[in-house]
C-alpha positions as CSV (number, residue, x, y, z in Angstrom):
1,X,182.2,188.4,27.3
2,X,179.7,185.6,27.8
3,X,179.0,184.2,31.5
4,X,180.9,181.0,32.5
5,X,179.6,178.3,34.7
6,X,179.5,179.4,38.3
7,X,182.0,176.5,39.1
8,X,184.5,177.5,36.7
9,X,186.3,181.0,36.3
10,X,187.9,181.9,33.1
11,X,191.1,184.1,34.0
12,X,193.3,186.3,31.9
13,X,196.6,187.4,33.1
14,X,198.3,190.6,32.5
15,X,202.3,190.5,32.2
16,X,202.1,186.7,31.5
17,X,205.7,186.5,30.6
18,X,207.1,188.0,33.9
19,X,208.1,186.4,37.0
20,X,204.7,186.9,38.6
21,X,202.7,186.4,35.6
22,X,204.3,183.0,34.9
23,X,203.5,182.0,38.5
24,X,199.9,183.1,38.0
25,X,199.6,181.1,34.8
26,X,201.1,177.9,36.4
27,X,198.6,178.4,39.3
28,X,195.7,178.7,37.2
29,X,196.7,175.7,35.0
30,X,196.9,173.6,38.3
31,X,193.5,174.7,39.6
32,X,190.5,172.7,39.2
33,X,188.1,175.5,39.1
34,X,190.0,178.1,37.0
35,X,190.8,178.0,33.4
36,X,193.4,180.5,31.5
37,X,191.4,182.5,29.2
38,X,193.9,185.1,28.1
39,X,197.6,185.9,28.5
40,X,198.6,189.6,27.9
41,X,202.1,191.4,27.6
42,X,203.3,194.6,26.4
43,X,204.0,195.3,22.6
44,X,207.4,194.2,21.6
45,X,207.7,191.5,24.3
46,X,209.8,188.6,23.0
47,X,207.0,186.1,24.5
48,X,204.4,187.6,22.1
49,X,203.0,184.6,20.1
50,X,204.3,181.9,22.3
51,X,202.1,179.6,24.4
52,X,201.6,180.9,28.0
53,X,203.2,177.8,29.4
54,X,206.0,177.4,26.9
55,X,208.4,178.4,29.6
56,X,207.4,174.9,31.3
57,X,207.6,173.0,27.9
58,X,203.8,172.6,28.0
59,X,200.8,173.8,26.1
60,X,198.0,175.7,27.6
61,X,196.4,176.6,24.3
62,X,196.5,180.3,24.9
63,X,199.1,182.5,23.2
64,X,200.6,185.5,24.8
65,X,199.2,188.7,22.9
66,X,199.4,192.5,23.2
67,X,196.0,192.8,21.8
68,X,194.0,193.8,25.0
69,X,190.5,193.1,23.4
70,X,191.6,189.7,22.2
71,X,193.2,188.8,25.6
72,X,189.9,189.7,27.5
73,X,187.5,188.4,25.1
74,X,187.0,185.1,26.7
75,X,187.7,186.0,30.4
76,X,185.6,186.6,33.5
77,X,188.3,188.3,35.5
78,X,191.9,189.8,34.8
79,X,194.7,189.4,37.3
80,X,197.1,192.3,36.9
81,X,200.4,192.6,38.7
82,X,202.0,195.2,36.3
83,X,202.7,199.0,36.7
84,X,200.1,201.6,37.5
85,X,199.8,203.0,34.0
86,X,199.2,199.6,32.5
87,X,196.8,198.6,35.2
88,X,194.8,201.7,34.8
89,X,194.6,201.2,30.9
90,X,193.4,197.6,31.6
91,X,190.9,198.7,34.3
92,X,189.3,201.1,31.5
93,X,189.0,198.1,29.1
94,X,187.8,195.7,31.8
95,X,185.0,198.2,32.8
96,X,183.8,198.6,29.3
97,X,184.0,194.8,28.6
98,X,182.4,193.8,32.0
99,X,185.6,191.8,32.9
100,X,186.3,191.8,36.7
101,X,189.7,192.6,37.8
102,X,192.2,191.2,40.7
103,X,194.9,193.9,41.1
104,X,198.2,193.5,42.9
105,X,199.9,196.3,41.2
106,X,201.5,198.7,43.8
107,X,202.6,202.5,43.5
108,X,199.4,204.1,42.7
109,X,198.9,207.8,43.2
110,X,195.7,209.1,45.0
111,X,194.5,210.2,41.6
112,X,195.2,207.1,40.0
113,X,193.4,205.1,43.0
114,X,190.3,207.4,42.1
115,X,190.4,206.0,38.6
116,X,190.4,202.6,40.0
117,X,187.3,203.4,42.1
118,X,185.5,204.8,39.0
119,X,186.1,201.4,37.1
120,X,184.9,199.6,40.4
121,X,181.5,201.5,39.9
122,X,181.0,199.2,36.7
123,X,182.8,195.9,37.6
124,X,183.9,194.2,40.9
125,X,187.6,194.6,41.5
126,X,189.8,193.5,44.4
127,X,192.6,195.8,44.9
128,X,195.3,194.9,47.5
129,X,199.0,195.6,47.6
130,X,199.7,192.1,48.7
131,X,197.6,189.2,47.7
132,X,199.4,186.6,50.1
133,X,196.8,185.2,52.7
134,X,199.8,185.2,55.3
135,X,200.5,188.9,54.7
136,X,196.8,189.7,55.1
137,X,196.5,187.8,58.3
138,X,199.8,189.6,59.3
139,X,197.8,192.9,58.8
140,X,195.1,191.7,61.0
141,X,197.5,191.1,63.7
142,X,199.1,194.5,63.3
143,X,195.7,196.1,63.5
144,X,195.3,194.3,66.9
145,X,198.6,195.1,68.1
146,X,198.5,198.9,67.3
147,X,195.2,199.3,69.3
148,X,196.8,197.5,72.3
149,X,200.3,199.3,72.0
150,X,198.8,202.7,71.2
151,X,200.8,204.5,74.2
152,X,204.6,204.4,74.8
153,X,205.7,202.3,71.7
154,X,207.7,203.6,68.8
155,X,206.7,202.0,65.6
156,X,209.0,201.2,62.6
157,X,208.3,199.4,59.5
158,X,211.2,197.6,57.9
159,X,211.0,196.1,54.5
160,X,213.1,194.2,52.0
161,X,212.7,193.2,48.2
162,X,214.8,192.2,45.3
163,X,217.0,194.7,43.4
164,X,214.5,194.9,40.4
165,X,211.6,196.5,42.5
166,X,211.0,200.1,41.3
167,X,208.8,201.5,44.0
168,X,209.7,202.3,47.7
169,X,208.6,201.8,50.5
170,X,206.6,198.7,49.1
171,X,203.0,198.8,48.8
172,X,202.6,196.2,51.6
173,X,204.8,198.4,54.0
174,X,202.6,201.2,53.3
175,X,199.6,199.2,53.9
176,X,200.9,198.2,57.1
177,X,201.5,201.6,58.1
178,X,198.0,202.7,57.0
179,X,196.5,199.8,59.0
180,X,198.3,200.8,62.1
181,X,197.4,204.6,61.9
182,X,193.8,203.7,61.2
183,X,193.6,201.4,64.2
184,X,195.2,204.2,66.3
185,X,192.4,206.8,65.0
186,X,195.1,208.7,62.8
187,X,196.2,209.1,59.2
188,X,199.6,207.6,58.0
189,X,200.2,211.0,55.9
190,X,200.5,212.8,59.2
191,X,202.9,210.3,61.0
192,X,205.0,208.8,58.1
193,X,208.8,209.3,58.2
194,X,210.1,208.1,54.9
195,X,213.9,209.3,55.2
196,X,216.4,210.2,57.8
197,X,219.9,211.7,57.2
198,X,222.0,213.8,59.1
199,X,221.2,215.8,62.3
200,X,217.4,214.7,62.7
201,X,216.8,215.4,66.3
202,X,214.9,213.3,68.5
203,X,212.3,210.9,67.2
204,X,208.8,212.3,67.2
205,X,206.6,210.3,69.5
206,X,203.7,209.6,67.0
207,X,206.0,208.9,64.0
208,X,205.7,205.8,61.9
209,X,209.2,205.1,60.4
210,X,209.8,203.3,57.3
211,X,213.3,201.6,56.2
212,X,213.7,200.1,52.8
213,X,216.3,197.4,51.6
214,X,216.8,196.5,48.1
215,X,219.1,193.6,46.9
216,X,219.5,190.3,45.3
217,X,216.5,188.2,44.6
218,X,214.6,188.9,48.0
219,X,211.0,188.1,47.4
220,X,209.5,190.0,50.1
221,X,210.3,190.5,53.8
222,X,208.4,192.8,56.3
223,X,208.8,193.5,59.8
224,X,206.9,196.0,62.2
225,X,208.7,196.9,65.3
226,X,206.7,198.2,68.3
227,X,209.4,199.3,70.6
228,X,208.7,200.2,74.1
229,X,210.5,200.9,77.4
230,X,212.1,197.5,78.5
231,X,210.6,195.4,75.7
232,X,209.8,195.4,72.0
233,X,207.2,193.5,69.9
234,X,208.0,192.3,66.6
235,X,205.5,191.1,64.0
236,X,207.1,189.8,60.7
237,X,206.2,188.0,57.3
238,X,208.7,186.6,54.9
239,X,208.0,185.2,51.5
240,X,210.3,182.5,50.1
241,X,208.4,182.3,46.7
242,X,205.7,184.1,44.7
243,X,203.3,181.1,45.3
244,X,201.6,182.7,48.2
245,X,200.7,185.8,46.0
246,X,199.4,183.4,43.3
247,X,197.2,181.4,45.5
248,X,195.7,184.5,47.2
249,X,195.0,185.8,43.8
250,X,193.0,182.7,42.9
251,X,191.1,183.1,46.2
252,X,190.2,186.8,45.1
253,X,189.2,185.5,41.8
254,X,186.7,182.9,43.5
255,X,185.4,185.6,45.9
256,X,184.5,187.9,42.9
257,X,182.1,185.1,41.5
258,X,178.6,186.6,41.2
259,X,179.6,190.1,42.3
260,X,178.4,192.9,39.9
261,X,180.5,196.0,41.3
262,X,182.5,197.4,43.9
263,X,186.0,197.9,45.1
264,X,187.1,195.0,47.6
265,X,190.4,194.2,49.4
266,X,191.9,190.9,50.7
267,X,190.3,191.4,54.1
268,X,186.9,191.1,52.3
269,X,188.2,188.0,50.5
270,X,189.4,186.3,53.8
271,X,186.5,187.6,55.9
272,X,188.9,189.7,58.2
273,X,186.8,192.9,58.3
274,X,185.1,193.8,61.4
């Protein structure tokens, strides 16, 4: 991979024929400072060989391929919203080729996260369960609320997604729980309640409960409820399309320009740390 102009980012997209992949391809095509440099999909995909913008009746000059090396050959950065196993394979290839990554894949195990950290020792990576700017501002608000409402408030995270989503709770919901627990000086693993059925007894005072809804074409709804005595505070974010994820991903692509290595998140991209 050769270096590109600092003002132009050459971007490859994994899962280019999927719902999110197509949105990313469209956002890159509409951008003035990013260019589509590769489009990847799994072997056997009916989209292989097609132009990445064929679904819009347009031409990008980039054909969808399952050849990882070819798809990364002209890229500065790969955007990946696929599955954990595929993302890990892509991360190994990107680390070897010096290609940065923006990863929106969810459902990683702790061991898989360690593999991504190892890849980030070689190339710069932005890893976030949700690339939406609005969601990440919501996470910052939750951090502030959790610190102020750390006594006398029960915390519940309610999320809803489309019927095709394969992991639960969503990565965003888990991130919300992690942000809240950390803000209160605790660990989510010590407080999370993911299932309730039958005679559960009274609610533990320090629990962070999760409720999951799956159905239809819901893009993504998340609400955190802080329920106190005599009042409750609700902080919500609702996505009506995947456009917000695509635009946030491009902000992450721009943030990585000039960075050699390291694992970053969207708080870094948006300047929300601290």
